[in-house]
N, C-alpha and C positions, 0 to 999 in steps of 0.2 A: 636320713631315712633311706634314701635310695643309693647310698654308698655301700649298703650292705650287699653281700654276695647274693646274686640272683638265686631264687629257688629253682630246684629241679622239680617242677610241679608234676611231671609225669612219673618219675621214680617215687616221689612222695605219695602220689595217688595209689600206686601199686602196694606200697608198704602199709598205708592206712587201710586199704580195702581188706587186707588179710586180718587186720586187728578188729574189724568193725562188724563182722557178721559170722554166723554159723549156719551153713545151709542145712545141716542135718536137723537142728532144733528149730530152724526158722527164727532165730533170735538176732537182734540188731543191737549194736552198742549205741545207746541213746544217752544224751546229756541228762544229768541230774543237776538241777539249778541251785539248790540250797548251798550257801557258802561261797558262791561264785560272785565275781564282780558284776556280772550281768544282772544278777538278782537285784542289785541296788538301783537299776534303771527301770524295773518293772512297776507298773501302776498297781498291779494286783499281785499277791503272793503266788509262788508256784503252786500248781495243783497236780492232780493225777500222780500222787505218790512222789512228787518232786520231779517227775519226768516232763510235765507240761507247764505251759504258761498261756495266759490269755493276752492276745495282742489287739490293739485298737488300730485298725486300718483307717486312715483319715482321707476323705475325698479331697480335702484342701489342706495339705500338710503345712503350708506356709503361705501367707497372703501375697508374698512376692514371687511365688512359684506357680507353675501350672497345676491344674487339677490332676489327681491320680485315680483313675477309675478301676485300678487293679488291686485286689481281686473282686472289688465290690460289684462291678457290673456283671462279670461272669457268674458270680455266686448268686446274686439276687435274681438274675435272669433265670437261672436253673431252678432256684427254690420258689420262684413266683412271689418274691418279696419286693416291696417298694425299695428303690435305691435310697440308701441312708448316708448321712455325712460321716458317720463313724460306724464301722463294721467290726464286730467282735469275732475273733477267730481263735480257735484252740490250736496252739502251736506245739509241735514236737520237733526236737532238733537232733539230727544225727551228730555224733560227737567227733566228727573228723572233717577236715577240709585241706585241700592241697594248694590253696592260695593263702596269702597273709595280707589281706587288704588293710591299709592303714586306717581306714574309716569304719571297719567292720564293728558292728554293735555287740559282737560276741568277744569276750576276752579270750585270748589265744590259748589259755589253759584248757578251754573247752573244745579245741579244734584238733587235738592230737590223739584222740581215742584213749585218753588217760583214764584208767580204771578208778582213779581217785575222784573223778568228776562224772562218771558214767557207769551204766550197768547194762548187761545184756537182757533184752526183753523182747517178746513177740509183739508184732503189730496188733494182734487180737487182744493181748493183755492191755495194751494202751487204750484201745477202743473201749474195752470193758471198764477200765478205770474211769474214762470219760463219762460213760453211761451211768456208772454207779454214783458218781459225784453230781450227776444232773447238770453238767456244764451248760451254761446259757449261751450256746453258740451252735449253729448248724454248719459252720465253716471250719474245716480242718486244714491247717497249713503244715505240710511236711517239709521242714526246713533243715537248716544246718548252721555251720558246716556245709558240706556238699553232698546232698542226697544221691547224686549220680555215682558216687563212689560205690554205692550198694544199690543198683537199680532194683534188686530184689526187694528192698525196703518198700518202695512205692508199690511194686507189684503185689507183695504179700499184704500190704495194707488194703489195697483195693479188693483183693480176694476176701479178706476178713470183713470188710465193710459189707460185701455182698452176702457172706455167710450169716452175718448178724442182722440182715434185712434192713440196712441203713442207706441203701443206694438212693432212694427217693428223698430221704429226710436230711442227708448230709452231703455237702459239696466238698470236694477235695482239691486242694491247690498245692502244687509242688514246685520247689525252687531248683535251679541248676546254674552253676557258673560257667557252663559251656566249655569245659576244659578237656573232657574225656568222652570216648565213644563207648562207654561200658554198657549202655542199653543194648547195643548190637553185639558187643563182644561176649556178654555173659547171659543174655536172655535169648530164647529161641523165637522163631517167627510166630508161633502160636501165642506165646506170652506177650509179644509186642502187639499183635492184633487185638488181644484181649484188652490191653491198656488203651489202645486207640479207640476201641468201640465201647468202652465203659462209660455209662452216662454219668454226668456230674463230676467230671474230672478234667482239669486243665493244667497245663504246665506253663512256667515262665522261665525264660533264660536271660541271664543278665550279662550284657556286654560291659566289660570292665574298662571302659575308655572308648575313645573315638578313633584312635590310631595306635600303632605299636608303642610309641613313646608314652602316651598317657596310660596305656594298658600296663606297661612295666612299672611306671610310677605308682599306679594304684595297687598292683597285686604282688610286686617283687618277682614275678615270673618272666620268663623269656618272651620278648616281644613277638616272636614267631607264632606264639599261641593266640595272638589276637586274630590272625587270619583264620585260625582253626575255629574260633568262636562262631564266625559267620558261616563256615562250612557246616558246623554241627546244627546251627539254627535251620539251615536249609534241609538238612537231613531229617530233623524232627517234623518239619512242615510236610515234606514229601511222604513221610511215613503215615501221615494222617492224624497226628496229635492236634488237639485244640491248643495251639501254641501262641504264647504272647511273649513280649520282650520288655526288659528294663534296660536302661543304659545309665552308667555313672559317668559324668562328664567333668569330674574334678581333674585339675591339671596345674602344673607350674609354668607351662608354656602357652601363652595366649596369642602367639604369632599365627597369622593366616588361618584363624579358626574357620572362616567361611569356606575356604577351599578344602580344608580337611573334612568338614562336615559333608561337603558335596561329594568328595571321594568315598566317604563312608556310605552315604545313601546310594550312590551308584552301585557299590558292592552288594548292599542288601537287596536292592531291587533286582539286580542281575542274578544273584546267587541264591536268594531265599524266595522272594516273590515280589512283583511290582507293588503290591499293596501292603507288604509287611511293615514298612515304616509306620503305617497308621495303627499298628498294634504294639508299637514301642512307646514306653513312657520314660522320659528322663527322671531319674530318682533324685530327690533333694537329699543331700548328705548333711547329717547333723552330728554334733558332738554328744557323747554319752560318758558316763563314769567309766564304762568298760574300755573306751578307747582314748581316754584323756591323756595318757602318757605317750601316745603316738599320733595325736591329732594334728593336722596341718591347717591352720587358720587361713593362710594365703590361698591354698588350693580350694578351700571351702568358698572363699570369696570369688575366685576365678570361675567357679561353676556357673555363676550368673551370666558372665560374658559368653561362655560356651552355650548356655541355654538360648541366648539371643541368636547365636549363629545357627543352632539347630532349628529353631522356630522359623527363622527367615528362609532356610533351605526347604523346610517342609511346605511353607506357603508358596514357594516358587514351583514346587513339583505337584502340589495337589490343590484342587479347587476348594472354595469355602464349603461347599456341600460335602465333599469327601472328608475334609478335616472335621466336619461336625457329625459324621457318621458314628453312631455308638460303636465302641471298640469291639463288641461282641458280634456286630454285623459286618465287619470288614472281612471280605471274602479272600481267603488265601488258598483256595483250591484251584488247580489248573484243569 
């Protein structure tokens, strides 16, 4: 798997961006699920003309794993709903990504902006389809792929939500693999401020490993981009976004996990915010039909050792009261 030639993730990002949107028509190249391997993993059939799917976010994804309050807590907190063990979310996927994570639940044919598996559509059209079908969810997950390839996607979606009068009734959650700075490269200051001040919108950025070695193993990208992930997290926090974090801790190397987690948390506390680790959730990696031909069972097993090291380091740095603070109440403002 990792004997393959490393991805040039930055060049791939530039190429995919050009194929993934049209500024003049405000259209985005979005995945159409029917006929894809990912469809075989869905609990419910695709909706919204094939552009959407309903995802079940589980508060307890695995009895052997920690609880995952994202995006359940931010969404329920905003919508005034009781926290639930299973949160239904309407998902739309940008059809492009500049990483090729071996555990990704999306088949790679849906990550290359391939017209065979995607179409150009406006965010407003997606929202209108959702309303017309009376989708049973007030949570919208703008996923991918890598949405940050087209930061206009999230921006235009938030604008359309406001235009349709859905700001109070629908919470928006967007993903990011923290590989590129396109929010600042392609949006102006006014657009960024609009996003940071929009109610009912939160971002999550996923650290694809705990050091450069595990990052490259997980993504096939140059290990130098691991440091960039932390840099970008800090930038989103300083800009004022309601920012959260995931981390995937799958690995083939279980040596010195405790010291590696300590170095990682030092970097996050120094460069993002001292409290930001309390807003990060280690993701449990699972096998799916869509990733069966590239799945690594040993790396899946090793994530449990890495989780022990993460939890031990968190307990060393934070009090029991701090660790029990609801994730939405963790202060990341300076």
